[in-house]
C-alpha positions as CSV (number, residue, x, y, z in Angstrom):
1,M,150.9,102.0,123.7
2,R,149.5,98.7,122.6
3,R,147.2,98.8,125.6
4,A,146.0,102.3,124.7
5,G,145.2,100.9,121.0
6,R,143.0,98.1,122.6
7,A,141.2,100.7,124.6
8,G,140.2,102.9,121.6
9,A,138.6,99.6,119.7
10,P,135.3,98.8,121.6
11,P,133.6,101.9,120.6
12,A,133.8,100.8,117.0
13,A,131.6,97.8,117.5
14,P,128.5,99.5,119.1
15,G,128.9,102.0,116.2
16,V,128.7,99.4,113.6
17,L,125.6,97.9,115.1
18,L,123.9,101.4,115.5
19,A,124.7,101.7,111.8
20,V,123.4,98.4,110.8
21,L,120.2,99.1,112.8
22,A,119.6,102.6,111.0
23,V,120.0,100.9,107.5
24,L,117.5,98.2,108.3
25,S,115.0,100.7,109.6
26,V,115.4,102.6,106.4
27,L,115.1,99.4,104.2
28,L,112.1,98.0,106.2
29,G,110.2,101.3,106.4
30,T,110.4,102.1,102.6
31,G,109.2,98.5,102.1
32,T,105.6,99.4,103.2
33,A,102.7,100.7,101.3
34,H,100.4,103.0,103.2
35,A,97.1,102.5,101.4
36,A,94.5,105.2,101.8
37,G,92.0,102.9,101.4
38,Y,89.1,102.4,98.5
39,R,87.2,104.9,96.5
40,Y,83.4,103.5,96.8
41,W,79.9,104.1,97.3
42,S,79.2,103.3,101.2
43,F,75.8,102.2,102.4
44,W,74.0,103.3,105.6
45,E,71.1,103.0,107.5
46,G,69.7,106.2,109.5
47,S,67.7,106.4,112.8
48,G,67.1,109.1,115.1
49,T,70.6,108.6,116.6
50,G,72.5,109.1,113.2
51,W,74.0,106.8,110.6
52,T,75.0,103.2,110.9
53,Y,77.2,101.3,108.5
54,A,74.9,98.9,106.8
55,T,75.4,95.3,107.4
56,Q,73.8,94.1,104.2
57,G,74.0,95.5,100.7
58,P,71.0,97.4,99.3
59,S,69.6,94.4,97.3
60,L,69.0,92.6,100.5
61,V,67.8,95.4,102.7
62,R,64.1,95.8,102.4
63,P,63.1,98.7,104.6
64,D,59.7,99.6,106.0
65,D,57.8,102.8,105.1
66,G,59.6,105.6,107.2
67,A,63.0,104.4,106.6
68,V,66.0,106.4,106.0
69,Q,68.9,105.0,103.6
70,G,72.2,106.8,102.7
71,F,74.6,106.6,100.4
72,R,78.3,108.1,100.6
73,F,81.0,108.1,98.2
74,A,84.5,108.5,99.6
75,V,87.8,106.9,100.2
76,S,87.9,104.8,103.2
77,E,89.9,101.7,104.5
78,D,87.0,99.7,106.0
79,S,83.6,100.4,107.9
80,Q,85.2,102.0,110.9
81,D,86.9,104.4,108.8
82,A,84.0,105.3,106.3
83,A,82.7,108.7,106.3
84,T,79.0,109.2,106.8
85,P,76.4,111.0,104.7
86,R,76.6,114.6,105.6
87,H,73.0,115.2,106.1
88,A,70.8,114.2,109.1
89,P,68.6,111.1,108.6
90,D,65.4,113.0,109.0
91,F,62.4,111.4,107.2
92,A,60.1,113.8,108.2
93,K,61.7,116.6,106.4
94,I,63.0,114.4,103.7
95,C,59.6,113.1,102.8
96,A,57.5,116.2,103.9
97,G,56.2,116.6,100.4
98,T,55.4,112.9,99.7
99,P,52.3,112.1,101.4
100,A,51.5,108.1,102.3
101,R,49.5,106.2,99.9
102,D,48.1,102.7,100.1
103,G,49.9,99.9,98.6
104,T,53.4,101.7,98.7
105,K,56.1,102.9,101.2
106,R,58.1,105.8,101.3
107,I,61.8,105.5,101.6
108,A,63.9,109.0,102.7
109,L,67.3,108.5,100.8
110,V,70.4,110.7,101.2
111,I,73.0,110.7,98.3
112,D,76.2,112.3,99.2
113,A,78.9,112.3,96.4
114,G,81.8,113.4,99.1
115,S,84.3,116.0,98.4
116,A,86.7,116.9,95.7
117,A,89.4,115.5,97.6
118,D,88.1,111.9,97.2
119,A,86.8,112.3,93.5
120,P,88.7,110.6,90.6
121,S,90.8,112.8,88.5
122,G,88.7,115.1,86.3
123,E,85.7,114.9,88.0
124,T,83.8,117.2,90.2
125,P,81.3,115.4,92.7
126,P,77.6,116.6,92.8
127,A,76.2,118.4,95.5
128,P,74.6,116.0,98.4
129,R,71.0,115.5,97.9
130,T,67.9,113.9,99.3
131,A,65.0,112.3,97.7
132,C,61.8,110.5,98.8
133,A,61.3,107.1,97.1
134,R,57.7,106.0,96.8
135,V,58.1,102.3,96.2
136,A,56.1,98.8,96.2
137,P,55.9,97.5,99.9
138,D,58.4,94.6,99.2
139,A,61.1,97.1,97.5
140,S,64.5,97.0,98.3
141,S,66.8,99.7,99.1
142,A,68.5,99.4,95.6
143,E,65.1,99.5,93.9
144,A,64.2,102.8,96.0
145,L,67.6,104.1,94.8
146,A,66.8,103.2,91.1
147,S,63.6,105.1,91.3
148,V,65.2,108.5,92.3
149,A,68.9,108.3,91.1
150,E,69.0,107.0,87.6
151,P,71.6,106.1,86.0
152,L,73.2,103.7,88.0
153,R,76.3,101.6,87.2
154,Y,77.2,98.2,88.5
155,N,80.4,96.0,87.9
156,S,80.3,92.4,86.9
157,S,80.2,91.3,90.6
158,A,77.1,93.4,90.9
159,M,78.9,95.8,92.9
160,L,77.3,99.5,92.9
161,C,79.9,101.7,91.1
162,A,78.0,105.1,90.2
163,I,74.8,106.8,91.3
164,S,73.2,109.4,88.8
165,G,76.2,108.6,86.4
166,Y,78.8,109.7,89.4
167,P,81.6,108.9,89.1
168,R,82.1,108.2,85.2
169,T,84.6,105.4,85.7
170,G,86.3,103.3,88.4
171,C,84.4,101.2,90.8
172,G,85.9,100.4,94.3
173,E,89.7,100.8,93.2
174,Q,92.2,100.8,95.9
175,V,94.0,104.1,96.3
176,S,97.2,105.4,98.3
177,D,97.5,108.6,100.0
178,Q,99.4,109.7,96.6
179,D,96.7,108.3,94.4
180,R,94.0,110.8,95.9
181,G,92.5,112.5,92.9
182,A,94.1,110.3,90.4
183,P,92.1,108.8,87.7
184,S,89.9,106.0,88.4
185,G,91.5,102.4,87.8
186,S,95.1,104.2,87.8
187,A,95.7,102.5,91.4
188,S,96.0,99.0,91.8
189,G,93.2,96.7,91.4
190,A,91.1,95.7,94.4
191,T,87.8,95.3,96.4
192,P,86.3,97.7,98.9
193,P,84.2,96.3,101.6
194,A,81.6,93.8,100.2
195,D,78.8,95.2,102.2
196,S,79.3,98.8,101.2
197,G,77.2,98.8,98.2
198,T,77.4,95.3,96.8
199,V,73.9,94.3,95.3
200,S,74.4,90.7,96.5
201,G,75.1,92.2,99.9
202,S,77.5,89.3,101.0
203,G,80.6,89.8,103.2
204,T,81.6,92.3,105.6
205,A,84.3,94.9,105.9
206,S,86.7,92.5,107.2
207,D,86.8,90.6,104.0
208,A,88.7,93.4,102.2
209,V,92.1,92.3,102.9
210,D,94.9,93.6,100.7
211,T,97.0,90.7,99.3
212,S,98.6,92.8,96.7
213,G,102.0,93.1,98.3
214,G,101.7,96.0,100.6
215,G,104.4,94.8,103.0
216,P,108.3,94.7,102.4
217,S,109.1,92.6,99.3
218,A,111.4,89.6,99.6
219,G,114.2,92.0,97.9
220,V,114.2,94.1,101.0
221,F,114.5,91.4,103.1
222,V,117.4,89.9,101.3
223,G,119.0,93.3,101.2
224,A,118.4,93.7,105.1
225,A,120.0,90.5,105.8
226,A,123.0,91.0,103.7
227,V,123.4,94.4,105.7
228,L,123.1,92.6,109.1
229,L,125.7,89.8,108.0
230,L,128.1,92.6,106.9
231,G,127.4,94.2,110.4
232,V,128.0,91.3,112.4
233,A,131.4,90.5,110.6
234,A,132.6,93.9,111.3
235,I,132.1,93.4,114.7
236,A,133.6,89.9,114.9
237,Q,136.5,91.6,113.2
238,A,136.7,94.6,115.8
239,R,136.7,92.0,118.7
240,R,139.4,90.0,117.1
241,R,141.7,93.3,116.9
242,R,140.8,93.8,120.5
243,G,142.0,90.3,121.3
């Protein structure tokens, strides 16, 4: 009978280990925050092949006559995830009613305020529109935008926050999947890709690193360690009983 009792003991150890692993998985999983990204106006440069995410801010870009520039409001994680303007970058069509004039240049602009899913709570995005800006030969994309889409709003860091008054509040705030549609500023404060709509144009999408504690917290690790120690103790006790 004693030998039979020993034979029944070993399954207890793997069972305890599996339970420990399951608890650890739950604890570590709940400690991770899945951010949807940042709510902001991204800046694009158009060509015959489509849209390219701008590598500089609109105040640094001084496009030639015939260029197409795009602005898109959406929630995105970085430049690889950013939504493009939903209108073809067709200069001939956008500026068809604006003839060339000496001493000026024409910049075709596509302004896409995005979808309701990306809008701050209580706001409705205006319909996408195009405009042909006639500006001075040395004008920047920001100046071209200002000539056709006022009022513009910038924050203290000179980041473009609103075009034609949209959105009314907020500026590049970080949002999670649950926060989509929440009031601007309700999510944790953060900075979107610096080249998206920042007047200074400095930085790249890779600069937008979330340091607000999105990973597992210290408390989670302490709890997980405690569970692991209890599991190890239970396994050791089971082995002593078998001995």
